[in-house]
PDBQT receptor file of N, H, CA, C and O in Angstrom, charges set to zero:
ATOM      1  N   UNK A   1       0.824  -1.146  -0.003  1.00  0.00    +0.000 N 
ATOM      2  CA  UNK A   1      -0.040  -0.248  -0.307  1.00  0.00    +0.000 C 
ATOM      3  C   UNK A   1       0.803   1.208   0.258  1.00  0.00    +0.000 C 
ATOM      4  O   UNK A   1       1.440   1.278   1.308  1.00  0.00    +0.000 OA
ATOM      5  N   UNK A   2       0.562   2.578  -0.983  1.00  0.00    +0.000 N 
ATOM      6  H   UNK A   2       0.045   2.521  -1.837  1.00  0.00    +0.000 HD
ATOM      7  CA  UNK A   2       1.246   3.337  -1.193  1.00  0.00    +0.000 C 
ATOM      8  C   UNK A   2       0.814   4.719  -0.754  1.00  0.00    +0.000 C 
ATOM      9  O   UNK A   2       0.259   5.418  -1.602  1.00  0.00    +0.000 OA
ATOM     10  N   UNK A   3       1.046   5.325   0.774  1.00  0.00    +0.000 N 
ATOM     11  H   UNK A   3       1.497   4.758   1.463  1.00  0.00    +0.000 HD
ATOM     12  CA  UNK A   3       0.756   6.344   1.363  1.00  0.00    +0.000 C 
ATOM     13  C   UNK A   3       1.095   7.835   0.839  1.00  0.00    +0.000 C 
ATOM     14  O   UNK A   3       2.314   7.943   0.707  1.00  0.00    +0.000 OA
ATOM     15  N   UNK A   4       0.329   9.142   0.462  1.00  0.00    +0.000 N 
ATOM     16  H   UNK A   4      -0.661   9.053   0.569  1.00  0.00    +0.000 HD
ATOM     17  CA  UNK A   4       1.190  10.118   0.220  1.00  0.00    +0.000 C 
ATOM     18  C   UNK A   4       0.482  11.021   0.675  1.00  0.00    +0.000 C 
ATOM     19  O   UNK A   4      -0.712  10.784   0.860  1.00  0.00    +0.000 OA
ATOM     20  N   UNK A   5       1.022  12.296   0.977  1.00  0.00    +0.000 N 
ATOM     21  H   UNK A   5       1.992  12.488   0.827  1.00  0.00    +0.000 HD
ATOM     22  CA  UNK A   5       0.645  13.412   1.598  1.00  0.00    +0.000 C 
ATOM     23  C   UNK A   5       1.371  14.492   0.338  1.00  0.00    +0.000 C 
ATOM     24  O   UNK A   5       2.333  14.440  -0.428  1.00  0.00    +0.000 OA
ATOM     25  N   UNK A   6       0.310  15.420   0.655  1.00  0.00    +0.000 N 
ATOM     26  H   UNK A   6      -0.471  15.462   1.278  1.00  0.00    +0.000 HD
ATOM     27  CA  UNK A   6       0.509  16.538  -0.866  1.00  0.00    +0.000 C 
ATOM     28  C   UNK A   6      -0.271  17.599  -0.248  1.00  0.00    +0.000 C 
ATOM     29  O   UNK A   6      -1.477  17.379  -0.133  1.00  0.00    +0.000 OA
ATOM     30  N   UNK A   7       0.141  18.600   0.131  1.00  0.00    +0.000 N 
ATOM     31  H   UNK A   7       1.120  18.779   0.038  1.00  0.00    +0.000 HD
ATOM     32  CA  UNK A   7       0.378  20.185   0.171  1.00  0.00    +0.000 C 
ATOM     33  C   UNK A   7       0.268  20.461  -0.932  1.00  0.00    +0.000 C 
ATOM     34  O   UNK A   7       1.250  20.323  -1.660  1.00  0.00    +0.000 OA
ATOM     35  N   UNK A   8      -1.402  21.128  -1.652  1.00  0.00    +0.000 N 
ATOM     36  H   UNK A   8      -2.201  21.240  -1.060  1.00  0.00    +0.000 HD
ATOM     37  CA  UNK A   8      -1.721  21.502  -2.761  1.00  0.00    +0.000 C 
ATOM     38  C   UNK A   8      -1.506  22.934  -3.167  1.00  0.00    +0.000 C 
ATOM     39  O   UNK A   8      -1.841  23.365  -4.270  1.00  0.00    +0.000 OA
ATOM     40  N   UNK A   9      -0.907  23.683  -2.186  1.00  0.00    +0.000 N 
ATOM     41  H   UNK A   9      -0.634  23.332  -1.290  1.00  0.00    +0.000 HD
ATOM     42  CA  UNK A   9      -1.175  25.306  -2.274  1.00  0.00    +0.000 C 
ATOM     43  C   UNK A   9      -1.895  26.046  -2.751  1.00  0.00    +0.000 C 
ATOM     44  O   UNK A   9      -1.612  27.125  -3.271  1.00  0.00    +0.000 OA
ATOM     45  N   UNK A  10      -3.187  25.425  -2.603  1.00  0.00    +0.000 N 
ATOM     46  H   UNK A  10      -3.417  24.549  -2.180  1.00  0.00    +0.000 HD
ATOM     47  CA  UNK A  10      -4.343  25.988  -3.529  1.00  0.00    +0.000 C 
ATOM     48  C   UNK A  10      -4.267  25.734  -5.270  1.00  0.00    +0.000 C 
ATOM     49  O   UNK A  10      -4.861  26.452  -6.075  1.00  0.00    +0.000 OA
ATOM     50  N   UNK A  11      -3.401  24.547  -5.643  1.00  0.00    +0.000 N 
ATOM     51  H   UNK A  11      -2.919  23.963  -4.989  1.00  0.00    +0.000 HD
ATOM     52  CA  UNK A  11      -3.409  24.932  -7.159  1.00  0.00    +0.000 C 
ATOM     53  C   UNK A  11      -2.108  25.310  -7.218  1.00  0.00    +0.000 C 
ATOM     54  O   UNK A  11      -1.604  24.878  -8.255  1.00  0.00    +0.000 OA
ATOM     55  N   UNK A  12      -1.433  25.860  -6.631  1.00  0.00    +0.000 N 
ATOM     56  H   UNK A  12      -1.842  26.212  -5.789  1.00  0.00    +0.000 HD
ATOM     57  CA  UNK A  12      -0.101  27.310  -7.503  1.00  0.00    +0.000 C 
ATOM     58  C   UNK A  12       0.954  25.556  -7.231  1.00  0.00    +0.000 C 
ATOM     59  O   UNK A  12       0.907  24.557  -6.513  1.00  0.00    +0.000 OA
ATOM     60  N   UNK A  13       1.667  26.044  -8.184  1.00  0.00    +0.000 N 
ATOM     61  H   UNK A  13       1.705  26.855  -8.768  1.00  0.00    +0.000 HD
ATOM     62  CA  UNK A  13       3.042  25.756  -8.300  1.00  0.00    +0.000 C 
ATOM     63  C   UNK A  13       3.868  26.251  -7.869  1.00  0.00    +0.000 C 
ATOM     64  O   UNK A  13       3.878  27.478  -7.762  1.00  0.00    +0.000 OA
ATOM     65  N   UNK A  14       5.316  25.141  -7.281  1.00  0.00    +0.000 N 
ATOM     66  H   UNK A  14       5.308  24.145  -7.368  1.00  0.00    +0.000 HD
ATOM     67  CA  UNK A  14       6.315  26.232  -6.010  1.00  0.00    +0.000 C 
ATOM     68  C   UNK A  14       6.890  26.559  -6.716  1.00  0.00    +0.000 C 
ATOM     69  O   UNK A  14       7.698  27.372  -6.266  1.00  0.00    +0.000 OA
ATOM     70  N   UNK A  15       7.049  26.286  -8.397  1.00  0.00    +0.000 N 
ATOM     71  H   UNK A  15       6.392  25.627  -8.763  1.00  0.00    +0.000 HD
ATOM     72  CA  UNK A  15       8.019  26.766  -9.071  1.00  0.00    +0.000 C 
ATOM     73  C   UNK A  15       8.139  27.964 -10.154  1.00  0.00    +0.000 C 
ATOM     74  O   UNK A  15       9.151  28.612 -10.425  1.00  0.00    +0.000 OA
ATOM     75  N   UNK A  16       6.727  28.097 -10.748  1.00  0.00    +0.000 N 
ATOM     76  H   UNK A  16       5.906  27.571 -10.527  1.00  0.00    +0.000 HD
ATOM     77  CA  UNK A  16       6.240  29.704 -11.130  1.00  0.00    +0.000 C 
ATOM     78  C   UNK A  16       4.554  30.449 -10.441  1.00  0.00    +0.000 C 
ATOM     79  O   UNK A  16       3.849  31.388 -10.809  1.00  0.00    +0.000 OA
ATOM     80  N   UNK A  17       4.484  29.676  -9.574  1.00  0.00    +0.000 N 
ATOM     81  H   UNK A  17       5.057  28.912  -9.275  1.00  0.00    +0.000 HD
ATOM     82  CA  UNK A  17       3.083  30.212  -8.665  1.00  0.00    +0.000 C 
ATOM     83  C   UNK A  17       1.960  30.198 -10.002  1.00  0.00    +0.000 C 
ATOM     84  O   UNK A  17       1.190  31.128 -10.243  1.00  0.00    +0.000 OA
ATOM     85  N   UNK A  18       2.033  29.270 -10.583  1.00  0.00    +0.000 N 
ATOM     86  H   UNK A  18       2.659  28.515 -10.388  1.00  0.00    +0.000 HD
ATOM     87  CA  UNK A  18       0.470  29.114 -11.881  1.00  0.00    +0.000 C 
ATOM     88  C   UNK A  18      -0.244  28.312 -11.203  1.00  0.00    +0.000 C 
ATOM     89  O   UNK A  18       0.154  27.511 -10.357  1.00  0.00    +0.000 OA
ATOM     90  N   UNK A  19      -1.010  28.448 -11.453  1.00  0.00    +0.000 N 
ATOM     91  H   UNK A  19      -1.334  29.099 -12.140  1.00  0.00    +0.000 HD
ATOM     92  CA  UNK A  19      -2.565  27.330 -11.181  1.00  0.00    +0.000 C 
ATOM     93  C   UNK A  19      -2.540  26.881 -12.236  1.00  0.00    +0.000 C 
ATOM     94  O   UNK A  19      -2.946  27.630 -13.125  1.00  0.00    +0.000 OA
ATOM     95  N   UNK A  20      -2.047  25.431 -12.659  1.00  0.00    +0.000 N 
ATOM     96  H   UNK A  20      -1.717  24.823 -11.937  1.00  0.00    +0.000 HD
ATOM     97  CA  UNK A  20      -2.245  24.422 -13.827  1.00  0.00    +0.000 C 
ATOM     98  C   UNK A  20      -2.737  23.335 -13.492  1.00  0.00    +0.000 C 
ATOM     99  O   UNK A  20      -1.985  22.489 -13.009  1.00  0.00    +0.000 OA
ATOM    100  N   UNK A  21      -4.056  23.073 -13.645  1.00  0.00    +0.000 N 
ATOM    101  H   UNK A  21      -4.667  23.761 -14.037  1.00  0.00    +0.000 HD
ATOM    102  CA  UNK A  21      -4.899  21.670 -13.396  1.00  0.00    +0.000 C 
ATOM    103  C   UNK A  21      -3.950  20.762 -13.987  1.00  0.00    +0.000 C 
ATOM    104  O   UNK A  21      -3.545  19.933 -13.172  1.00  0.00    +0.000 OA
ATOM    105  N   UNK A  22      -3.575  20.678 -14.888  1.00  0.00    +0.000 N 
ATOM    106  H   UNK A  22      -3.904  21.351 -15.550  1.00  0.00    +0.000 HD
ATOM    107  CA  UNK A  22      -3.100  19.781 -15.642  1.00  0.00    +0.000 C 
ATOM    108  C   UNK A  22      -2.170  18.869 -14.984  1.00  0.00    +0.000 C 
ATOM    109  O   UNK A  22      -2.101  17.641 -14.932  1.00  0.00    +0.000 OA
ATOM    110  N   UNK A  23      -1.244  20.130 -14.336  1.00  0.00    +0.000 N 
ATOM    111  H   UNK A  23      -1.299  21.128 -14.378  1.00  0.00    +0.000 HD
ATOM    112  CA  UNK A  23      -0.043  19.674 -13.931  1.00  0.00    +0.000 C 
ATOM    113  C   UNK A  23      -0.196  18.865 -12.577  1.00  0.00    +0.000 C 
ATOM    114  O   UNK A  23       0.253  17.752 -12.305  1.00  0.00    +0.000 OA
ATOM    115  N   UNK A  24      -0.944  19.716 -11.813  1.00  0.00    +0.000 N 
ATOM    116  H   UNK A  24      -1.310  20.620 -12.034  1.00  0.00    +0.000 HD
ATOM    117  CA  UNK A  24      -1.357  18.826 -10.879  1.00  0.00    +0.000 C 
ATOM    118  C   UNK A  24      -2.181  17.537 -10.633  1.00  0.00    +0.000 C 
ATOM    119  O   UNK A  24      -2.029  16.786  -9.670  1.00  0.00    +0.000 OA
ATOM    120  N   UNK A  25      -3.203  17.364 -11.783  1.00  0.00    +0.000 N 
ATOM    121  H   UNK A  25      -3.327  17.975 -12.565  1.00  0.00    +0.000 HD
ATOM    122  CA  UNK A  25      -3.229  15.873 -11.629  1.00  0.00    +0.000 C 
ATOM    123  C   UNK A  25      -2.170  15.241 -12.292  1.00  0.00    +0.000 C 
ATOM    124  O   UNK A  25      -2.216  14.031 -12.075  1.00  0.00    +0.000 OA
ATOM    125  N   UNK A  26      -1.258  15.558 -12.994  1.00  0.00    +0.000 N 
ATOM    126  H   UNK A  26      -1.221  16.542 -13.171  1.00  0.00    +0.000 HD
ATOM    127  CA  UNK A  26      -0.229  14.308 -13.722  1.00  0.00    +0.000 C 
ATOM    128  C   UNK A  26       0.951  14.307 -12.526  1.00  0.00    +0.000 C 
ATOM    129  O   UNK A  26       1.908  13.535 -12.467  1.00  0.00    +0.000 OA
ATOM    130  N   UNK A  27       0.564  15.553 -11.445  1.00  0.00    +0.000 N 
ATOM    131  H   UNK A  27      -0.213  16.180 -11.493  1.00  0.00    +0.000 HD
ATOM    132  CA  UNK A  27       1.752  15.111  -9.966  1.00  0.00    +0.000 C 
ATOM    133  C   UNK A  27       1.151  14.030  -9.455  1.00  0.00    +0.000 C 
ATOM    134  O   UNK A  27       1.818  13.016  -9.248  1.00  0.00    +0.000 OA
ATOM    135  N   UNK A  28      -0.543  14.088  -9.103  1.00  0.00    +0.000 N 
ATOM    136  H   UNK A  28      -1.085  14.912  -9.272  1.00  0.00    +0.000 HD
ATOM    137  CA  UNK A  28      -0.747  13.117  -8.293  1.00  0.00    +0.000 C 
ATOM    138  C   UNK A  28      -0.793  11.438  -8.793  1.00  0.00    +0.000 C 
ATOM    139  O   UNK A  28      -0.924  10.403  -8.138  1.00  0.00    +0.000 OA
ATOM    140  N   UNK A  29      -0.605  11.720 -10.397  1.00  0.00    +0.000 N 
ATOM    141  H   UNK A  29      -0.499  12.560 -10.929  1.00  0.00    +0.000 HD
ATOM    142  CA  UNK A  29      -0.685  10.272 -11.150  1.00  0.00    +0.000 C 
ATOM    143  C   UNK A  29       0.426   9.934 -10.682  1.00  0.00    +0.000 C 
ATOM    144  O   UNK A  29       0.470   8.952  -9.940  1.00  0.00    +0.000 OA
ATOM    145  N   UNK A  30       1.844  10.808 -11.058  1.00  0.00    +0.000 N 
ATOM    146  H   UNK A  30       1.808  11.605 -11.660  1.00  0.00    +0.000 HD
ATOM    147  CA  UNK A  30       3.168   9.624 -10.582  1.00  0.00    +0.000 C 
ATOM    148  C   UNK A  30       3.326   9.543  -9.114  1.00  0.00    +0.000 C 
ATOM    149  O   UNK A  30       4.089   8.707  -8.630  1.00  0.00    +0.000 OA
ATOM    150  N   UNK A  31       2.549  10.484  -8.268  1.00  0.00    +0.000 N 
ATOM    151  H   UNK A  31       1.929  11.163  -8.662  1.00  0.00    +0.000 HD
ATOM    152  CA  UNK A  31       2.789   9.802  -6.944  1.00  0.00    +0.000 C 
ATOM    153  C   UNK A  31       2.299   8.406  -7.071  1.00  0.00    +0.000 C 
ATOM    154  O   UNK A  31       3.102   7.487  -6.912  1.00  0.00    +0.000 OA
ATOM    155  N   UNK A  32       0.778   8.112  -7.403  1.00  0.00    +0.000 N 
ATOM    156  H   UNK A  32       0.126   8.859  -7.532  1.00  0.00    +0.000 HD
ATOM    157  CA  UNK A  32       0.482   7.080  -7.827  1.00  0.00    +0.000 C 
ATOM    158  C   UNK A  32       0.258   6.235  -6.178  1.00  0.00    +0.000 C 
ATOM    159  O   UNK A  32       0.705   5.156  -5.790  1.00  0.00    +0.000 OA
ATOM    160  N   UNK A  33      -0.574   7.205  -5.517  1.00  0.00    +0.000 N 
ATOM    161  H   UNK A  33      -0.937   8.082  -5.833  1.00  0.00    +0.000 HD
ATOM    162  CA  UNK A  33      -1.269   6.446  -4.116  1.00  0.00    +0.000 C 
ATOM    163  C   UNK A  33      -2.038   5.510  -4.188  1.00  0.00    +0.000 C 
ATOM    164  O   UNK A  33      -2.412   5.045  -5.264  1.00  0.00    +0.000 OA
ATOM    165  N   UNK A  34      -2.406   5.074  -3.037  1.00  0.00    +0.000 N 
ATOM    166  H   UNK A  34      -2.102   5.452  -2.163  1.00  0.00    +0.000 HD
ATOM    167  CA  UNK A  34      -3.640   4.170  -2.803  1.00  0.00    +0.000 C 
ATOM    168  C   UNK A  34      -4.515   5.371  -1.871  1.00  0.00    +0.000 C 
ATOM    169  O   UNK A  34      -5.585   5.956  -2.041  1.00  0.00    +0.000 OA
ATOM    170  N   UNK A  35      -3.741   5.388  -1.095  1.00  0.00    +0.000 N 
ATOM    171  H   UNK A  35      -2.872   4.913  -0.958  1.00  0.00    +0.000 HD
ATOM    172  CA  UNK A  35      -4.404   6.792   0.065  1.00  0.00    +0.000 C 
ATOM    173  C   UNK A  35      -3.853   7.596  -0.177  1.00  0.00    +0.000 C 
ATOM    174  O   UNK A  35      -2.622   7.574  -0.205  1.00  0.00    +0.000 OA
ATOM    175  N   UNK A  36      -4.712   8.823  -0.499  1.00  0.00    +0.000 N 
ATOM    176  H   UNK A  36      -5.712   8.841  -0.476  1.00  0.00    +0.000 HD
ATOM    177  CA  UNK A  36      -3.735  10.379  -0.561  1.00  0.00    +0.000 C 
ATOM    178  C   UNK A  36      -4.028  11.277   0.168  1.00  0.00    +0.000 C 
ATOM    179  O   UNK A  36      -4.922  11.908  -0.396  1.00  0.00    +0.000 OA
ATOM    180  N   UNK A  37      -3.709  11.870   1.451  1.00  0.00    +0.000 N 
ATOM    181  H   UNK A  37      -2.983  11.358   1.909  1.00  0.00    +0.000 HD
ATOM    182  CA  UNK A  37      -3.657  13.081   2.072  1.00  0.00    +0.000 C 
ATOM    183  C   UNK A  37      -3.890  14.349   1.771  1.00  0.00    +0.000 C 
ATOM    184  O   UNK A  37      -2.884  14.636   1.123  1.00  0.00    +0.000 OA
ATOM    185  N   UNK A  38      -4.396  15.076   1.803  1.00  0.00    +0.000 N 
ATOM    186  H   UNK A  38      -5.213  14.844   2.330  1.00  0.00    +0.000 HD
ATOM    187  CA  UNK A  38      -4.765  16.761   0.891  1.00  0.00    +0.000 C 
ATOM    188  C   UNK A  38      -4.482  17.491   2.003  1.00  0.00    +0.000 C 
ATOM    189  O   UNK A  38      -4.919  17.204   3.117  1.00  0.00    +0.000 OA
ATOM    190  N   UNK A  39      -3.277  19.073   1.601  1.00  0.00    +0.000 N 
ATOM    191  H   UNK A  39      -2.921  19.307   0.696  1.00  0.00    +0.000 HD
ATOM    192  CA  UNK A  39      -4.003  19.846   2.224  1.00  0.00    +0.000 C 
ATOM    193  C   UNK A  39      -3.689  21.021   1.745  1.00  0.00    +0.000 C 
ATOM    194  O   UNK A  39      -2.789  21.069   0.907  1.00  0.00    +0.000 OA
ATOM    195  N   UNK A  40      -4.280  22.099   2.118  1.00  0.00    +0.000 N 
ATOM    196  H   UNK A  40      -5.011  22.060   2.799  1.00  0.00    +0.000 HD
ATOM    197  CA  UNK A  40      -4.765  23.544   1.290  1.00  0.00    +0.000 C 
ATOM    198  C   UNK A  40      -5.447  23.330  -0.140  1.00  0.00    +0.000 C 
ATOM    199  O   UNK A  40      -5.056  23.635  -1.267  1.00  0.00    +0.000 OA
ATOM    200  N   UNK A  41      -6.567  22.719   0.293  1.00  0.00    +0.000 N 
ATOM    201  H   UNK A  41      -6.885  22.471   1.208  1.00  0.00    +0.000 HD
ATOM    202  CA  UNK A  41      -7.421  22.222  -0.901  1.00  0.00    +0.000 C 
ATOM    203  C   UNK A  41      -8.451  23.334  -0.930  1.00  0.00    +0.000 C 
ATOM    204  O   UNK A  41      -8.872  23.882   0.089  1.00  0.00    +0.000 OA
ATOM    205  N   UNK A  42      -8.865  23.659  -2.282  1.00  0.00    +0.000 N 
ATOM    206  H   UNK A  42      -8.523  23.214  -3.110  1.00  0.00    +0.000 HD
ATOM    207  CA  UNK A  42      -9.769  24.753  -2.744  1.00  0.00    +0.000 C 
ATOM    208  C   UNK A  42     -10.713  23.869  -3.379  1.00  0.00    +0.000 C 
ATOM    209  O   UNK A  42     -10.559  22.754  -3.878  1.00  0.00    +0.000 OA
ATOM    210  N   UNK A  43     -11.516  24.456  -3.277  1.00  0.00    +0.000 N 
ATOM    211  H   UNK A  43     -11.641  25.361  -2.872  1.00  0.00    +0.000 HD
ATOM    212  CA  UNK A  43     -13.350  23.964  -4.148  1.00  0.00    +0.000 C 
ATOM    213  C   UNK A  43     -13.868  25.837  -4.388  1.00  0.00    +0.000 C 
ATOM    214  O   UNK A  43     -13.948  26.730  -3.545  1.00  0.00    +0.000 OA
ATOM    215  N   UNK A  44     -14.092  25.856  -5.639  1.00  0.00    +0.000 N 
ATOM    216  H   UNK A  44     -14.026  25.130  -6.323  1.00  0.00    +0.000 HD
ATOM    217  CA  UNK A  44     -14.501  27.170  -6.288  1.00  0.00    +0.000 C 
ATOM    218  C   UNK A  44     -14.057  28.380  -5.806  1.00  0.00    +0.000 C 
ATOM    219  O   UNK A  44     -14.847  29.304  -6.000  1.00  0.00    +0.000 OA
ATOM    220  N   UNK A  45     -13.090  28.644  -5.268  1.00  0.00    +0.000 N 
ATOM    221  H   UNK A  45     -12.447  27.894  -5.111  1.00  0.00    +0.000 HD
ATOM    222  CA  UNK A  45     -12.086  29.472  -5.671  1.00  0.00    +0.000 C 
ATOM    223  C   UNK A  45     -11.557  30.580  -6.396  1.00  0.00    +0.000 C 
ATOM    224  O   UNK A  45     -10.569  30.209  -7.030  1.00  0.00    +0.000 OA
ATOM    225  N   UNK A  46     -11.770  31.600  -6.537  1.00  0.00    +0.000 N 
ATOM    226  H   UNK A  46     -12.573  31.901  -6.022  1.00  0.00    +0.000 HD
ATOM    227  CA  UNK A  46     -10.940  32.077  -7.890  1.00  0.00    +0.000 C 
ATOM    228  C   UNK A  46      -9.838  32.075  -7.531  1.00  0.00    +0.000 C 
ATOM    229  O   UNK A  46      -9.164  32.087  -8.561  1.00  0.00    +0.000 OA
ATOM    230  N   UNK A  47      -8.979  32.065  -6.394  1.00  0.00    +0.000 N 
ATOM    231  H   UNK A  47      -9.527  32.055  -5.558  1.00  0.00    +0.000 HD
ATOM    232  CA  UNK A  47      -7.530  31.645  -6.952  1.00  0.00    +0.000 C 
ATOM    233  C   UNK A  47      -7.134  30.709  -7.341  1.00  0.00    +0.000 C 
ATOM    234  O   UNK A  47      -5.950  30.812  -7.664  1.00  0.00    +0.000 OA
ATOM    235  N   UNK A  48      -7.647  29.557  -7.523  1.00  0.00    +0.000 N 
ATOM    236  H   UNK A  48      -8.608  29.473  -7.261  1.00  0.00    +0.000 HD
ATOM    237  CA  UNK A  48      -7.400  28.592  -7.912  1.00  0.00    +0.000 C 
ATOM    238  C   UNK A  48      -8.725  27.919  -9.580  1.00  0.00    +0.000 C 
ATOM    239  O   UNK A  48      -9.156  26.789  -9.809  1.00  0.00    +0.000 OA
ATOM    240  N   UNK A  49      -8.909  29.051 -10.233  1.00  0.00    +0.000 N 
ATOM    241  H   UNK A  49      -8.559  29.969 -10.047  1.00  0.00    +0.000 HD
ATOM    242  CA  UNK A  49      -9.719  28.900 -11.093  1.00  0.00    +0.000 C 
ATOM    243  C   UNK A  49     -11.337  28.030 -11.284  1.00  0.00    +0.000 C 
ATOM    244  O   UNK A  49     -11.871  27.337 -12.150  1.00  0.00    +0.000 OA
ATOM    245  N   UNK A  50     -11.715  28.600  -9.792  1.00  0.00    +0.000 N 
ATOM    246  H   UNK A  50     -11.281  29.163  -9.088  1.00  0.00    +0.000 HD
ATOM    247  CA  UNK A  50     -13.222  27.697  -9.413  1.00  0.00    +0.000 C 
ATOM    248  C   UNK A  50     -12.758  26.247  -9.132  1.00  0.00    +0.000 C 
ATOM    249  O   UNK A  50     -13.614  25.519  -8.630  1.00  0.00    +0.000 OA
ATOM    250  N   UNK A  51     -11.686  25.776  -9.346  1.00  0.00    +0.000 N 
ATOM    251  H   UNK A  51     -10.991  26.367  -9.754  1.00  0.00    +0.000 HD
ATOM    252  CA  UNK A  51     -11.845  24.303  -9.491  1.00  0.00    +0.000 C 
ATOM    253  C   UNK A  51     -12.328  23.632  -8.429  1.00  0.00    +0.000 C 
ATOM    254  O   UNK A  51     -12.663  24.343  -7.481  1.00  0.00    +0.000 OA
ATOM    255  N   UNK A  52     -12.446  22.612  -8.326  1.00  0.00    +0.000 N 
ATOM    256  H   UNK A  52     -12.175  22.034  -9.095  1.00  0.00    +0.000 HD
ATOM    257  CA  UNK A  52     -12.899  21.458  -7.301  1.00  0.00    +0.000 C 
ATOM    258  C   UNK A  52     -11.199  20.626  -7.176  1.00  0.00    +0.000 C 
ATOM    259  O   UNK A  52     -10.964  19.759  -8.017  1.00  0.00    +0.000 OA
ATOM    260  N   UNK A  53     -10.283  20.898  -6.288  1.00  0.00    +0.000 N 
ATOM    261  H   UNK A  53     -10.474  21.603  -5.604  1.00  0.00    +0.000 HD
ATOM    262  CA  UNK A  53      -9.150  20.442  -6.388  1.00  0.00    +0.000 C 
ATOM    263  C   UNK A  53      -8.860  18.766  -5.854  1.00  0.00    +0.000 C 
ATOM    264  O   UNK A  53      -8.088  17.979  -6.401  1.00  0.00    +0.000 OA
ATOM    265  N   UNK A  54      -9.685  18.506  -4.678  1.00  0.00    +0.000 N 
ATOM    266  H   UNK A  54     -10.313  19.146  -4.234  1.00  0.00    +0.000 HD
ATOM    267  CA  UNK A  54     -10.242  17.212  -4.385  1.00  0.00    +0.000 C 
ATOM    268  C   UNK A  54     -10.623  16.328  -5.361  1.00  0.00    +0.000 C 
ATOM    269  O   UNK A  54     -10.460  15.108  -5.404  1.00  0.00    +0.000 OA
ATOM    270  N   UNK A  55     -11.088  16.990  -6.053  1.00  0.00    +0.000 N 
ATOM    271  H   UNK A  55     -11.220  17.980  -6.018  1.00  0.00    +0.000 HD
ATOM    272  CA  UNK A  55     -12.332  15.588  -7.665  1.00  0.00    +0.000 C 
ATOM    273  C   UNK A  55     -11.099  15.457  -8.485  1.00  0.00    +0.000 C 
ATOM    274  O   UNK A  55     -10.757  14.362  -8.931  1.00  0.00    +0.000 OA
ATOM    275  N   UNK A  56     -10.328  16.698  -8.723  1.00  0.00    +0.000 N 
ATOM    276  H   UNK A  56     -10.605  17.588  -8.361  1.00  0.00    +0.000 HD
ATOM    277  CA  UNK A  56      -8.913  16.336  -9.877  1.00  0.00    +0.000 C 
ATOM    278  C   UNK A  56      -8.114  15.521  -9.099  1.00  0.00    +0.000 C 
ATOM    279  O   UNK A  56      -7.957  14.434  -9.655  1.00  0.00    +0.000 OA
ATOM    280  N   UNK A  57      -7.613  15.594  -8.163  1.00  0.00    +0.000 N 
ATOM    281  H   UNK A  57      -7.741  16.477  -7.711  1.00  0.00    +0.000 HD
ATOM    282  CA  UNK A  57      -6.877  14.571  -7.326  1.00  0.00    +0.000 C 
ATOM    283  C   UNK A  57      -7.511  13.514  -7.437  1.00  0.00    +0.000 C 
ATOM    284  O   UNK A  57      -6.847  12.690  -8.067  1.00  0.00    +0.000 OA
ATOM    285  N   UNK A  58      -8.494  13.139  -7.123  1.00  0.00    +0.000 N 
ATOM    286  H   UNK A  58      -9.033  13.808  -6.612  1.00  0.00    +0.000 HD
ATOM    287  CA  UNK A  58      -9.264  11.867  -6.787  1.00  0.00    +0.000 C 
ATOM    288  C   UNK A  58      -9.710  11.358  -8.507  1.00  0.00    +0.000 C 
ATOM    289  O   UNK A  58     -10.322  10.292  -8.566  1.00  0.00    +0.000 OA
ATOM    290  N   UNK A  59      -9.534  11.798  -9.331  1.00  0.00    +0.000 N 
ATOM    291  H   UNK A  59      -9.037  12.664  -9.283  1.00  0.00    +0.000 HD
ATOM    292  CA  UNK A  59      -9.743  11.217 -10.903  1.00  0.00    +0.000 C 
ATOM    293  C   UNK A  59      -8.588  11.307 -11.193  1.00  0.00    +0.000 C 
ATOM    294  O   UNK A  59      -8.597  10.628 -12.220  1.00  0.00    +0.000 OA
ATOM    295  N   UNK A  60      -7.339  11.709 -11.045  1.00  0.00    +0.000 N 
ATOM    296  H   UNK A  60      -7.332  12.260 -10.211  1.00  0.00    +0.000 HD
ATOM    297  CA  UNK A  60      -5.955  11.018 -11.510  1.00  0.00    +0.000 C 
ATOM    298  C   UNK A  60      -5.555  10.277 -10.865  1.00  0.00    +0.000 C 
ATOM    299  O   UNK A  60      -4.330  10.313 -10.977  1.00  0.00    +0.000 OA
ATOM    300  N   UNK A  61      -5.986   9.235  -9.893  1.00  0.00    +0.000 N 
ATOM    301  H   UNK A  61      -6.982   9.206  -9.802  1.00  0.00    +0.000 HD
ATOM    302  CA  UNK A  61      -5.541   8.535  -9.010  1.00  0.00    +0.000 C 
ATOM    303  C   UNK A  61      -6.648   7.451  -8.823  1.00  0.00    +0.000 C 
ATOM    304  O   UNK A  61      -6.628   6.442  -8.119  1.00  0.00    +0.000 OA
ATOM    305  N   UNK A  62      -7.760   8.009  -9.766  1.00  0.00    +0.000 N 
ATOM    306  H   UNK A  62      -7.776   8.829 -10.338  1.00  0.00    +0.000 HD
ATOM    307  CA  UNK A  62      -8.727   6.762 -10.034  1.00  0.00    +0.000 C 
ATOM    308  C   UNK A  62      -9.555   6.292  -8.889  1.00  0.00    +0.000 C 
ATOM    309  O   UNK A  62      -9.813   5.088  -8.902  1.00  0.00    +0.000 OA
ATOM    310  N   UNK A  63     -10.025   7.000  -7.899  1.00  0.00    +0.000 N 
ATOM    311  H   UNK A  63      -9.815   7.978  -7.888  1.00  0.00    +0.000 HD
ATOM    312  CA  UNK A  63     -10.539   7.234  -6.675  1.00  0.00    +0.000 C 
ATOM    313  C   UNK A  63     -11.915   7.318  -7.064  1.00  0.00    +0.000 C 
ATOM    314  O   UNK A  63     -12.167   8.265  -7.808  1.00  0.00    +0.000 OA
ATOM    315  N   UNK A  64     -12.866   6.574  -6.752  1.00  0.00    +0.000 N 
ATOM    316  H   UNK A  64     -12.662   5.805  -6.147  1.00  0.00    +0.000 HD
ATOM    317  CA  UNK A  64     -14.651   6.442  -6.422  1.00  0.00    +0.000 C 
ATOM    318  C   UNK A  64     -14.695   7.882  -5.894  1.00  0.00    +0.000 C 
ATOM    319  O   UNK A  64     -15.756   8.362  -5.497  1.00  0.00    +0.000 OA
TER     320      UNK A  64
């Protein structure tokens, strides 16, 4: 079993500060976790393009 923790920083990249939802999904897929603990998650906030970051992470890891 693979457990991971990921501080989403409200969807912002630590390298360039951009909110790139595809890059977020790719990062979750790279982690390939069975269980993923998330911190600093946004839902419907302008700073993260009104996205549901939990749903993006869940879809990327194949969670129900």
